C-alpha angles and dihedrals in degrees: 000000000000133000118261119240122237118262092250097043121107112231118221122203086344090284113063116070107202108218109174142340116266098184148333130231141174094277106024155353127259116219131194104230142168124231097223093192094057096024095232137126117251140169119244120200112206106206110217126181126215119261093241094063117105126237090255090050091050092049094050093045092049094051093046091049092052093047095046093044089055090050092047090051086069092061114101113181135127092233092054127074103237120236108220099180145349124208137173121226132156087009093296133105118244122195124204110208141174111277106235118195095224146105125246115253089237089058087050095051089047088052103041107018118218113012128224111268095238090056087049091048091053092048089049091051091052096047090045089056090051094048092047089054092048093046091051087054092049096253120133110195094205094186105066104158136136090266092060096048115085119204120201126211092265091055096254114138137207134185121242142185096053102168094029088072093080092052094047102035117017104160095208121090112248126224094275093044114255139133119206129199149084108301096204089063103033115116112241095240090063088071087059091055094243117161112268119253141163090280089071093059091051091052089051091047089055093051089047095053089044088058091046092052098044100029095237136058118277098228103031110138101169094254126066097234093045090050091048091049089052091050090052101040109024133068118235110267119242118285104221091190096049097093108173091354092074094095091052092051092049092049098046092044092054107135096219108073090205088059097040120116111263125232092254092052094045089049093053094047093050093045090049090052093052092044091057095046132066100221118205118231113278134185132189089223119137115286135177116262132185115245112272123237115259093255094053092050088054092050091053088055091059094094091075119114115262133185117225119193119229090241091056091046093052088049088051093051091047092047088046091051088049091048093047092048088053091045090050091051091047088046092054092047090047090048092049088049095049089046092055088045089051092051091048090049092049090050092050091047090050091050091048091049091049090050091046089050093049090049092048091049090050093049092048088051091051092047091051094049089049090050091048092048089048092051093049088050091053087049092054091048092051092049092048090053092047090053094049099047098072096050089049092054091047094056092047092052093056091049097046099045097055089050091054094047091051090049091050090049092049092048090049092051092047090051090049094051091047089052092047093048088050094054092046094050092046099247093144 
């Protein structure tokens, strides 16, 4: 026996009653629905395509979405939103997913601004765990960004929209020549048409963590092509709030995918940072926030899906090559200038060291001379005392001896008188 839909509910595939809209994005609408057969709440993603896409692009994206959604449905991990079912109705894919009571990381950032680094590290570990499970299953998400990371009340995070990524960010150029995705979180190799691999998700994760730490995307420039140009040609700016996570961000945002930090390395670094800290309790609940300046608001919106024509992409690659060539020449000139400065500093340091050595030698010589003079002075003083000591003893002897002689004479006289007196008085 199955539950009955309400009279005003839309019934999808004869099973899923769509209740209300939970959210809207660049490539779809998320509905709160009820699975009438299993009598449980679910989230249903209605995948929609932009009006400017051709019929061939729509067909390709629809087929890829269905294929990737079925692949994602095989994933079973606590850090991945489960895909229960995928159906096609009205010419559009509909994905039936686990309903997670959580807010997107983008909503949390919009509400709180920059998040504390321990909370970002915990979110990063959870998303890494989900990505690792997906990559081991042969699934590349291709659209990791704050809007696709759900954060629960206890701070745990999970990755959602598996299967949608192909529709919103397939890095291959379609038959009509277009690349679709969120420029602020696209890996730079996607602009070069390289086949997508796990490394693209890791770069997007690094950009996502950077946004969570600083409150705005690292490469947002207000316009999609300018943003993608920054992703390809510029290094990520410093993240003042990153704390011990700065090496993780630098490794994940490495331009060369071969040199990029791996999921295992990033996991070890994040866990080590958490083990050495004592993070305070944190919750993604609503919090008051000051209004953002207009530029920052525009930057926050850079996670929306954009379509970039192949001609624009080729122009971007050519411009980036020109920029990189100029940067390389400037880097060579700068390196030559720095080398000359280093040689000058070394020469100056050598001269200072020699002068200091000479001063030290002179000081030592002066100290030795002073010590030698003091020793000679001490020797003269000892000699003088040695010369004076015998004369002093000679004078003392000639004073003491007469006194003793006089005393002896006096004693003898006294003794004689005593004896004489005794004789006279008849003592004897």
